[in-house]
N, C-alpha and C positions, 0 to 999 in steps of 0.2 A: 235211835241208831243203835242196833248192837253192839256190845262189845267185841273187840278184837284179839283172839288169841295170841298171848305173848310169847309160844313157842316157837322158835325160830322155822323158818320154812313151812309153817302152818299158815294156809291161807284164809283158815274160817272166819268168816263175817267179813271178809272184805269184799270191796265193793259190788264184785261179780257171782259171789256165793250165795246160796240160800241160809237162812238162820241158822246157826247151831249152839245149842244150849251151853252155856259157859259156867264157870264157877270160879268164885273169888278166891283169893288166897286165905287161909284160917287166918284168925286174928291172933292165937297163940303163937308166941315167938317162936318155940321148939316146933311146932307143926309147920309153921311158914318158913322155917328155915330149910327143914326136910324137903319140902315142894320145891323150893328154890336148886337145892343140890340136884334134884332129880333131873332136872331141865336139860336139855341138850346144847341148849347155849347157857353163854355166860350172863347172867343176871347179876351185880351188885347188889342193889337197891329193889326191893320190893314196894311198891305204891299198894294204896289202898285201892285203885282203878284197875291194876292189871287182873287178867283172869286166864284161866285155862280151859279151853274146849274139851266135850265131850267125848271126840276121839281120842283123847290120851287117857284115856281111863276103861279098865276092863267092863266088858258087858255084863259082869257079875260082881261090879262093885258096891260096897255098902256105904249108906250115907248116914249122917246124923245131922241134927238140927241143933245149930248151936241155943243156949239159954236166950229167950225172947228174941229170937230172931226166927224171921218168917223165910230163911230161905238155907236150902241142902247143903250139906259140904261131903265131899269124899272122904271117907275115913283114911283112906291111903294116897299117899302122893303119885302126881301123873307117872305112868309108865310105859306108855305105848307111843312110839314116835317113827311112824313108818317113811317119814321123810329122810330119816336119817338111816344109812348103813350102821351095822354095830360097831363098827370101828370110831365112829364119833358119838356114841353115848357115853352118858356120865359114868365114871369110875365109881366102886363102890368105897364109900370113906368107911375106915376103920376107925374107933374110937371110942 
């Protein structure tokens, strides 16, 4: 069974939808945190089973293959959330 996208309100790979490509969160803790903070929903802890679907990445997204991994990972955090109005999108964190 395909993994379901963890982005709130996204129905990718739920029962009535066609299969959508998904990407696991990066293993690197800093990159993983960037992805977590980019999501419009509040996720306190990211698990290894959580994925984000391709709908949340720009069409021209670049990918990389981690050392000894068969999987591609987007270089940048997810940034497209059409299910949400701009008032609900995450705020830029300075730091």
